[in-house]
Each structure stands twice: as C-alpha cells, then as structure tokens.
N, C-alpha and C positions, 0 to 999 in steps of 0.2 A: 849744629853746623860748624864746620871748621873754617877758621879765618887765618890768613897770613898777610903780612905786610912785606912788600917788595919795592925795589927801586930800579930805575933804569934811566938811560939818557932821554927817553920819551915815555909817555904814558903807555903807548903800545908795547914798548920793550919791557916795561915793568909788568904789564899784564901777562905777556908771553913767558916771562921768568916765573911768575906765580903758577901759571898753567903747567909749566915744565916741572916745577917743584912738587906739585900735587899729582902729577901724572894724569891730568885730565885735559879735555878740550876747553877752549875759551868759552864755548857756549854753556859750559857747566858752572860758570863763575858769575857772581854778581860783583861789580866793581865800584869801589868808592875812591875817588881821587883825593888823596890827602894833600898833595902838592903837585901842581902841574909842571913844576920845574921851569928853568929858563936856560936858553942857549948862551946867554952872555954876549959879550962883544969880543970877537977874535979869540974865543976860548976863555976869556977872563970873566969871572963872576958867574960862570955856569953853575947851575944847581940841578941835581937829578930830580926827576919826577918820582913821586912816592904814591903807591896805591895800596888800598886794603881790599882784599878779595875774599868773598865768602862762597864756599862750595854750596851750590843750590840744587844740584841734581839729586834725585832720589836714589837710594841704594841700587835699584835695578838699572837705572840709566848709567850710574857710575860703574857698575860691573861691566856693562856693555862697552863703555869707553875704555876701561882698563884692559879688558880682553882684546879689543880691537887694536889697541896700541901695542900690546905685547906681541900680537901676531905680526904686526907691521915691523916691529923692531927685530924680530927673529927671522923675518923673511918668509913667512908662511902666508900665502894668500888664502883667505877663508872667510866665510860669512858667519856672522855672530847673531844669534837670536837669544833673547832673554825673556824668561817667564818668572814673574814674582808672585808668590802666594804666601801671605802672612809673613813669617820670618824666614822663609827659604827662597833663595834666588837660584833659579836654574839657568845656567849658561850653556847653550848648545853651539858647537862649532862644526861647520860643515865645509867640505872642500875636497881637493884632490891631493894625494900624496902627503897626508897628515899623520902617517904612522909614527913618525919620530916624536910627535906630541903625545903619543900614548905610551910608548916604551914597553919594556918587557913586563907583562902582567899588569900594565897600567901604572907602573912606578913613576914615569915622567908625568903622566896625567895627574896623578895624586899630588906631585910636587907643584905643578902648575895651578891646581885647585887651591892648594895651601897659599901660594903666592897671591893669587887674585883675592882670596878671602881676607888675607891680612891687609892688602892694599885698600880694599873696600871698607874694612872695619876701621882702619887708621884714618881714612879720609872722611868717611861719612859719620864716624863716631856713633854708629847705630849697631846694636847687637843683632846680627843676622847670620844665617848659614848660607854659604855659597857652594853650589855643586856644579862643577864643570865637566862636560862630556864632549867627546870628539867623535863625530861620525857614529853616534849611537853605541859606542863601545861599552859603556856601563850597563846598558839594558841587555846587550848580548852576553856580557859577562855574568850578569845576574841569572839569566836563563840557564847558562851553562852550569853555574854553581848549584842551582836548584835541581837540575837533572843529575848532577854528580851526587847531591845529597840523597836523592831518591834511590839511585842505583847502589850507593853505599849502604843504605838502610836494608835493601834487599839482601845484599851480601852479608851484612852483619847478622840479620835474622837467620841466615843459613849457616854461616861459618864462624861467627864470633867477632870480637872487637877489631876495629880498623882505625888506624891513625892516618889522617889526611896530611897532605903537605902543608908547610907553614903558610899562613895567610895573614893579611892585615885585618884589623878589627872589623871593618865594614864587611869584608868577605866572610869572616867567621860568623858574623851576625846573620848573614843570609843562610848559612848552613843550619845554625841553631833555630832560626825562625821556621825554615822549611820543615824541619823534623820535630818541632815543638809538640805537636799533637800526635806523633806517630805512636801506634799502639804497641810496637815491639822494641823500639830502641830509645836510648837517651843520648844526649850529646853534652860534652863539656870540653873546656880548653885545657891544654897542658903545655908546659914550657914557658920560657921567658923571652922577651924582646923579639928579635927577628925569627926565632925558632918556635914561637908560640903557634900552636896548631889545634885543630879540632879532633877530638876522639869520639867516634860513634861506637856505642857499646849496647849489648842487649839489656833490656830492662831486667832488674834483679829477679823478677818472677818469670822471665821468659828465657828459655834455653835455646841455643841454636838448633835449627831443625836438623833431623837426621836424614839428610838428603844425599849423602855421599859427596864425592869430590866435586868441586866447582867446575863449571864448563869454561870459566874464564882462563 
C-alpha cells in the first residue's frame, strides 16, 4: 500500500492535499495524525498539521475513483461500473455524448485506458491489467474485426493474399485468433510501428479457388 506524508494549516487541509496528490477520494485513505499543529497566538508560533495517509482502497475501487475523477475533470457526465476478476479490472463507462472519449478507431479510449492503468499501478502498487470501455465500444469493435477476418478469409481462399489496414496490437490479435484454426488461410503481421498490419494468405498447400472475378 502506498503512503505519503503531507502538511496543512489543519488536519483536514493536510488530508485533502494527500487525496489530491494521490488522485483519490478521502474515503480511500487511512489517516495517521503525526502532528495536529497549532494556530499560535495572532499568527505567532503557528505550526502546520502533519499527517501520514495510507491508500486502503483495493485496485478495483481505486480504478473507479480514478475514472470518475477524470470524467469530472474533463466535463463528461457518465456512470462508471467496475468489475474485477483476478488480475484484470474492467472499467465500463456509460452516458450520453461520450464519442469524444473513444476517438478515431478507439485511439482516445486507448490513451485513456493507459492513463487509468498507470495511475492505478502507481497508487495501488499492485500488478494488474485495467481495461477501459466506453458505451460498449470494444465489444462492438471486436465483433466487427471478427467479421472482417472471416470475410477476408473467404476472399483470400478465392483470390489470394490480402493485406489489412494498420491496427494496434490488440486488434491484430483479434484477427490472428479468429483465423487461427481456419483450414485454408494463415495470418502474420508485417511492417513496423504505426504501419504494422495483418496479412492474410492462403496456406502453402491451398491455392486460391478458380472461381473467376470477385463480386466485390
């Protein structure tokens, strides 16, 4: 568990500073008063209060707090639900007009997921994976990619090798997994960095069917 020492004119102010520094709510902190401080006389002899706080929330609760606070600071009203299973924390965000949190092909959502994951790891100091989804985008995207993989396999079996558009590692993995047991095609990645993409090709022992021009 993470601990920090902070000070303030009062114990309440010191605790608030600690919560702000950690990016969590006060309810997620266990507080030890190191020095209650004193107001002094007419400002003379005043001494700041000092506290030591320990982050007590479990990683799932912490992920909820972090996500809710980020939404508030960005001005997006939304409901946050968290489901924790073993070492994976699923954070689901729902609401209206949240498209800006997803971005083009989920780029903004991926950045948000990375940020939440880093904050949870830094504060909880527990190795866990955080998956953030907004309005079920990831599930819809997975279904779309699986369908793309199947349609591409049909095309490859008929016409030959096809290169798909560049994708991030998670999306490429969906294509590979969907076609892993396909009897007629194989998949592999090609390219570097942002240009890395999946290639779907006929298996060495399978030639494209002689079916004439494609209807596509």
